[in-house]
C-alpha positions as CSV (number, residue, x, y, z in Angstrom):
1,X,2.9,83.4,-86.5
2,X,2.7,79.7,-85.7
3,X,5.3,80.2,-82.9
4,X,3.3,83.1,-81.4
5,X,0.1,81.0,-81.5
6,X,1.8,78.1,-79.7
7,X,3.0,80.5,-77.0
8,X,-0.5,81.9,-76.6
9,X,-2.0,78.3,-76.3
10,X,0.7,77.3,-73.8
11,X,0.1,80.4,-71.7
12,X,-3.6,79.8,-71.7
13,X,-3.1,76.1,-70.7
14,X,-0.9,77.1,-67.8
15,X,-3.4,79.7,-66.7
16,X,-6.2,77.2,-66.8
17,X,-4.2,74.6,-64.8
18,X,-3.3,77.2,-62.2
19,X,-7.0,78.1,-61.8
20,X,-8.1,74.6,-61.3
21,X,-5.1,73.5,-59.2
22,X,-5.1,76.4,-56.8
23,X,-8.3,78.5,-57.0
24,X,-11.2,77.2,-54.8
25,X,-13.6,79.4,-56.9
26,X,-12.7,77.5,-60.0
27,X,-12.9,74.1,-58.3
28,X,-16.2,75.1,-56.7
29,X,-17.8,75.4,-60.1
30,X,-16.3,72.2,-61.5
31,X,-19.3,70.2,-62.6
32,X,-17.9,68.1,-65.4
33,X,-14.9,66.3,-64.1
34,X,-11.7,68.2,-63.6
35,X,-8.2,66.7,-63.3
36,X,-5.6,68.4,-61.1
37,X,-2.4,66.9,-59.7
38,X,-3.8,63.4,-60.5
39,X,-6.9,64.3,-58.6
40,X,-10.3,63.8,-60.2
41,X,-13.0,66.2,-59.1
42,X,-16.7,66.5,-59.9
43,X,-19.3,68.3,-57.9
44,X,-19.8,71.6,-56.0
45,X,-17.0,72.2,-53.5
46,X,-15.6,68.8,-54.0
47,X,-11.9,68.7,-52.8
48,X,-12.1,72.5,-52.4
49,X,-9.5,72.6,-49.6
50,X,-6.9,70.5,-51.3
51,X,-3.3,71.7,-51.1
52,X,-0.8,68.9,-51.9
53,X,-2.8,65.7,-51.8
54,X,-2.7,63.6,-54.9
55,X,-4.5,60.7,-56.5
56,X,-7.8,61.5,-54.9
57,X,-11.2,61.1,-56.6
58,X,-14.2,63.2,-55.4
59,X,-17.5,62.8,-57.0
60,X,-20.4,64.6,-55.5
61,X,-21.3,67.8,-53.8
62,X,-18.9,68.6,-50.9
63,X,-17.1,65.3,-51.3
64,X,-13.7,65.4,-49.7
65,X,-14.4,69.1,-49.0
66,X,-11.8,69.4,-46.2
67,X,-9.1,67.2,-47.6
68,X,-5.7,69.0,-47.7
69,X,-2.9,66.5,-48.0
70,X,-4.6,63.2,-47.9
71,X,-3.8,60.9,-50.8
72,X,-5.5,58.1,-52.8
73,X,-8.9,58.6,-51.3
74,X,-12.1,57.9,-53.3
75,X,-15.3,59.7,-52.3
76,X,-18.5,59.2,-54.3
77,X,-21.7,60.8,-53.0
78,X,-22.8,64.0,-51.4
79,X,-20.6,64.9,-48.4
80,X,-18.7,61.7,-48.6
81,X,-15.4,61.9,-46.7
82,X,-16.4,65.5,-45.9
83,X,-14.1,66.2,-43.0
84,X,-11.1,64.1,-44.2
85,X,-8.0,66.2,-44.0
86,X,-4.9,64.0,-44.0
87,X,-6.4,60.5,-44.0
88,X,-5.2,58.3,-46.9
89,X,-6.4,55.3,-48.9
90,X,-10.1,55.6,-47.9
91,X,-13.0,54.6,-50.1
92,X,-16.4,56.1,-49.4
93,X,-19.4,55.4,-51.7
94,X,-22.7,56.9,-50.6
95,X,-24.1,60.1,-49.3
96,X,-22.3,61.1,-46.0
97,X,-20.2,57.9,-46.1
98,X,-17.1,58.4,-43.8
99,X,-18.5,61.9,-43.3
100,X,-16.5,62.7,-40.1
101,X,-13.3,60.9,-41.0
102,X,-10.3,63.2,-40.5
103,X,-7.1,61.1,-40.3
104,X,-8.3,57.5,-40.5
105,X,-6.7,55.4,-43.2
106,X,-7.6,52.3,-45.2
107,X,-11.3,52.5,-44.5
108,X,-13.9,51.2,-47.0
109,X,-17.5,52.5,-46.7
110,X,-20.3,51.5,-49.1
111,X,-23.8,52.8,-48.5
112,X,-25.6,55.9,-47.3
113,X,-24.3,57.1,-43.9
114,X,-21.8,54.2,-43.5
115,X,-19.1,55.0,-41.0
116,X,-20.6,58.5,-40.7
117,X,-19.0,59.2,-37.3
118,X,-15.6,57.7,-38.0
119,X,-12.8,60.1,-37.2
120,X,-9.5,58.4,-36.8
121,X,-10.5,54.7,-36.9
122,X,-8.6,52.8,-39.6
123,X,-8.8,49.6,-41.6
124,X,-12.6,49.3,-41.2
125,X,-15.0,48.0,-43.9
126,X,-18.7,48.8,-43.9
127,X,-21.2,47.7,-46.5
128,X,-24.8,48.7,-46.0
129,X,-26.8,51.8,-45.0
130,X,-25.5,53.2,-41.7
131,X,-23.3,50.3,-41.1
132,X,-20.6,51.2,-38.4
133,X,-22.5,54.5,-38.2
134,X,-21.2,55.6,-34.8
135,X,-17.7,54.2,-35.1
136,X,-15.1,56.8,-34.1
137,X,-11.8,55.3,-33.4
138,X,-12.5,51.6,-33.7
139,X,-10.2,49.7,-36.1
140,X,-10.2,46.5,-38.0
141,X,-14.0,46.1,-38.0
142,X,-15.9,44.6,-40.9
143,X,-19.7,45.2,-41.1
144,X,-21.8,43.9,-43.9
145,X,-25.5,44.6,-43.9
146,X,-27.8,47.5,-43.1
147,X,-27.3,48.8,-39.5
148,X,-24.6,46.2,-38.8
149,X,-22.3,47.4,-35.9
150,X,-24.3,50.7,-36.0
151,X,-23.6,51.7,-32.4
152,X,-20.0,50.7,-32.3
153,X,-17.7,53.5,-31.2
154,X,-14.2,52.2,-30.2
155,X,-14.7,48.5,-30.4
156,X,-12.2,46.9,-32.7
157,X,-11.7,43.7,-34.8
158,X,-15.4,42.9,-34.9
159,X,-17.0,41.1,-37.8
160,X,-20.8,41.6,-38.4
161,X,-22.5,40.0,-41.4
162,X,-26.2,40.5,-41.6
163,X,-28.6,43.4,-41.0
164,X,-28.5,44.6,-37.4
165,X,-25.7,42.2,-36.5
166,X,-23.8,43.5,-33.5
167,X,-26.1,46.5,-33.6
168,X,-25.6,47.7,-30.1
169,X,-22.0,46.8,-29.7
170,X,-20.2,49.9,-28.4
171,X,-16.7,49.3,-27.0
172,X,-16.3,45.5,-27.2
173,X,-13.8,43.8,-29.6
174,X,-13.1,40.5,-31.2
175,X,-16.7,39.4,-31.8
176,X,-18.0,37.6,-34.9
177,X,-21.7,37.8,-35.7
178,X,-23.2,36.2,-38.8
179,X,-26.9,36.3,-39.4
180,X,-29.8,38.8,-39.0
181,X,-29.6,40.5,-35.6
182,X,-26.9,38.1,-34.4
183,X,-25.4,39.5,-31.2
184,X,-27.9,42.3,-31.5
185,X,-27.8,43.4,-27.8
186,X,-24.1,42.9,-27.2
187,X,-22.5,46.0,-25.7
188,X,-19.2,45.0,-24.0
189,X,-19.0,41.3,-24.3
190,X,-15.8,40.1,-26.0
191,X,-14.6,37.2,-28.1
192,X,-18.1,35.9,-28.9
193,X,-19.0,34.0,-32.1
194,X,-22.6,33.9,-33.1
195,X,-23.8,32.2,-36.3
196,X,-27.5,32.2,-37.2
197,X,-30.7,34.2,-37.1
198,X,-30.9,36.0,-33.7
199,X,-28.0,34.0,-32.4
200,X,-26.8,35.4,-29.0
201,X,-29.4,38.1,-29.5
202,X,-29.8,39.0,-25.8
203,X,-26.1,38.7,-24.8
204,X,-24.9,42.0,-23.4
205,X,-21.7,41.5,-21.4
206,X,-21.0,37.8,-21.7
207,X,-17.8,36.8,-23.4
208,X,-16.2,33.9,-25.2
209,X,-19.5,32.3,-26.1
210,X,-20.0,30.2,-29.3
211,X,-23.4,29.6,-30.8
212,X,-24.6,28.0,-34.0
213,X,-28.1,27.8,-35.4
214,X,-31.5,29.6,-35.5
215,X,-31.8,31.6,-32.2
216,X,-28.9,29.7,-30.8
217,X,-27.9,31.1,-27.4
218,X,-30.9,33.4,-27.5
219,X,-31.4,33.3,-23.7
220,X,-27.8,34.0,-22.8
221,X,-27.2,37.4,-21.3
222,X,-24.1,37.8,-19.2
223,X,-22.7,34.3,-19.1
224,X,-19.3,33.4,-20.4
225,X,-17.6,30.5,-22.2
226,X,-20.8,28.7,-23.3
227,X,-21.3,26.6,-26.4
228,X,-24.8,26.4,-27.7
229,X,-25.5,24.5,-30.9
230,X,-29.2,24.4,-31.9
231,X,-30.1,25.4,-28.3
232,X,-31.4,28.7,-26.9
233,X,-29.3,28.3,-23.7
234,X,-30.1,29.4,-20.2
235,X,-29.8,33.1,-19.0
236,X,-26.8,33.8,-16.8
237,X,-25.2,30.4,-17.0
238,X,-21.5,30.0,-17.8
239,X,-19.1,27.2,-19.0
240,X,-22.0,25.0,-20.4
241,X,-22.3,23.1,-23.6
242,X,-25.8,22.5,-25.0
243,X,-26.4,20.7,-28.2
244,X,-29.8,20.2,-29.7
245,X,-33.2,20.9,-28.1
246,X,-35.1,18.5,-25.8
247,X,-38.2,17.1,-27.6
248,X,-36.8,18.1,-31.0
249,X,-33.8,15.8,-31.4
250,X,-34.6,12.3,-30.2
251,X,-31.5,10.3,-31.1
252,X,-27.8,11.1,-31.0
253,X,-25.1,9.5,-33.3
254,X,-21.5,10.4,-32.7
255,X,-18.8,8.7,-34.8
256,X,-15.5,7.6,-33.2
257,X,-17.1,6.2,-30.0
258,X,-18.5,2.8,-30.8
259,X,-15.6,0.3,-31.2
260,X,-13.0,2.7,-29.8
261,X,-11.1,1.2,-26.9
262,X,-10.1,3.3,-23.9
263,X,-7.6,1.6,-21.6
264,X,-8.7,3.5,-18.5
265,X,-11.4,6.0,-17.4
266,X,-14.8,6.1,-16.0
267,X,-18.3,5.5,-17.3
268,X,-20.5,8.3,-18.5
269,X,-24.1,8.6,-17.4
270,X,-27.0,10.7,-18.6
271,X,-29.1,12.7,-16.1
272,X,-32.9,13.0,-16.6
273,X,-32.3,16.5,-17.9
274,X,-30.0,15.3,-20.6
275,X,-26.8,16.3,-18.9
276,X,-23.8,14.1,-19.4
277,X,-21.4,13.4,-16.6
278,X,-19.6,10.8,-14.5
279,X,-20.2,9.5,-11.0
280,X,-17.7,10.7,-8.5
281,X,-16.6,8.5,-5.6
282,X,-13.9,10.4,-3.8
283,X,-14.5,11.0,-0.1
284,X,-14.1,14.7,-0.6
285,X,-17.5,14.8,-2.5
286,X,-19.5,12.9,0.2
287,X,-21.2,13.6,3.5
288,X,-22.8,11.4,6.1
289,X,-20.7,8.3,5.2
290,X,-21.8,5.2,7.1
291,X,-22.0,1.4,6.6
292,X,-24.7,0.2,4.3
293,X,-25.7,-2.5,6.8
294,X,-29.3,-3.7,6.3
295,X,-30.2,-1.1,3.6
296,X,-28.9,-3.5,0.9
297,X,-31.5,-6.2,1.9
298,X,-34.0,-4.4,-0.4
299,X,-32.4,-6.1,-3.4
300,X,-33.5,-9.5,-2.0
301,X,-37.0,-8.5,-2.9
302,X,-36.2,-7.6,-6.5
303,X,-37.4,-9.8,-9.3
304,X,-34.9,-10.2,-12.2
305,X,-36.6,-10.8,-15.5
306,X,-35.9,-11.6,-19.1
307,X,-37.5,-9.4,-21.8
308,X,-37.4,-7.9,-25.3
309,X,-37.5,-4.2,-26.0
310,X,-40.4,-3.1,-28.2
311,X,-39.8,-3.2,-31.9
312,X,-39.6,0.6,-32.3
313,X,-36.6,0.5,-29.8
314,X,-35.0,-2.7,-30.9
315,X,-36.2,-4.1,-34.3
316,X,-33.9,-7.1,-33.9
317,X,-35.5,-8.2,-30.7
318,X,-32.2,-9.0,-28.8
319,X,-33.0,-10.9,-25.5
320,X,-32.5,-8.7,-22.5
321,X,-31.9,-9.4,-18.8
322,X,-32.6,-7.0,-16.0
323,X,-35.3,-5.5,-13.8
324,X,-38.6,-3.6,-14.3
325,X,-38.2,-0.1,-13.0
326,X,-41.8,0.1,-11.7
327,X,-41.3,-3.0,-9.6
328,X,-38.0,-1.7,-8.2
329,X,-39.6,1.6,-7.2
330,X,-42.0,-0.4,-5.0
331,X,-39.1,-2.0,-3.2
332,X,-36.9,1.1,-2.9
333,X,-37.7,4.4,-4.7
334,X,-34.0,5.4,-4.4
335,X,-33.0,2.7,-6.9
336,X,-34.8,4.3,-9.9
337,X,-34.2,7.3,-12.0
338,X,-36.9,9.5,-13.4
339,X,-37.3,11.5,-16.6
340,X,-37.8,15.2,-17.0
341,X,-41.6,14.8,-16.3
342,X,-41.0,12.9,-13.1
343,X,-42.0,9.5,-14.4
344,X,-40.1,6.3,-13.6
345,X,-37.5,5.8,-16.4
346,X,-34.8,3.3,-15.5
347,X,-33.0,1.4,-12.7
348,X,-29.9,2.7,-11.0
349,X,-28.0,-0.5,-11.7
350,X,-24.8,1.0,-10.3
351,X,-26.5,1.3,-6.9
352,X,-27.9,-2.2,-7.2
353,X,-24.4,-3.5,-7.8
354,X,-23.1,-1.8,-4.6
355,X,-26.0,-3.4,-2.7
356,X,-25.1,-6.8,-4.2
357,X,-21.6,-6.4,-3.0
358,X,-22.7,-5.5,0.5
359,X,-25.0,-8.6,0.7
360,X,-22.2,-10.8,-0.7
361,X,-19.8,-9.5,2.0
362,X,-22.4,-10.1,4.7
363,X,-22.8,-13.7,3.5
364,X,-19.1,-14.2,3.2
365,X,-18.5,-13.1,6.8
366,X,-21.1,-15.6,8.0
367,X,-19.3,-18.3,6.1
368,X,-16.0,-17.3,7.7
369,X,-17.6,-17.3,11.2
370,X,-19.0,-20.8,10.6
371,X,-15.7,-22.1,9.3
372,X,-13.9,-20.6,12.4
373,X,-16.1,-22.6,14.7
């Protein structure tokens, strides 16, 4: 009697296993967690099309509904990984997460509608509602934040951290955006790095830009190879470095310059707009070259003075020697430099030195002529 009972129990168990492993009808009504071929199923029509796939977990109505041979997928939420057929190693948590994925592998989607349009894209990670929403075949993207990389379709190897970061990116690759709406308008610009709230917000097709700070590079649109740190930048410009904002930062301290000896090189000057540069002297940069002649005689009317800078500029009161820019302007306006507002700011001492040399040579020739007679 005991043997007969065991046979009946075994037959019943085999029958039940067959129903749940093979019959869609049985799986369709599986509401309380069924285990078949190392697959875990819970929800109406979850994993209903499964044939030989193993180690899948489907929790939610229609989760992994079309999966046939895909393995090691995890779908939690209504219609999560709905169209997946042969894709493997995907994780979808949230209603309609990875909804359109068919053969893509190694994707992680957390949030409602994350990576909804992904079909064959692989190795993507999306955290946040509708992050990477339109991604189809793009791979290697990481989106963290609601709507991050939402419009991306085939762009790859992008990283977006922050709500709406890289929102409009479609086909571009190799961008990194960290901060709310960073690189928001970017469509096809490549190799950009934006760190900060609204950093590189208006960039569309510009590439290889680097920005750091609140709204850094905000004005850049199509320019390339710019570096903007704490500066909004200028629309359309390329190959520029801008650090700080005029009127906000008033002093600059850079280590490794003072006391460092350089055997050769040229002096660095600052333009009235804050641009650093050097003075070129090669003939190839000059037009209308002619002898200075009497133009240098203006320096004979200059009045050298001694002075101290005001205490807010030089608390130690070191004695100074030089000229007063306003006096120099009266003699020759070309010998002064002006600030961004057009006011007289300083003396062009490099030009004064050239004039001094010319006057010296003129006097030297006179001496030579006198000695010759």
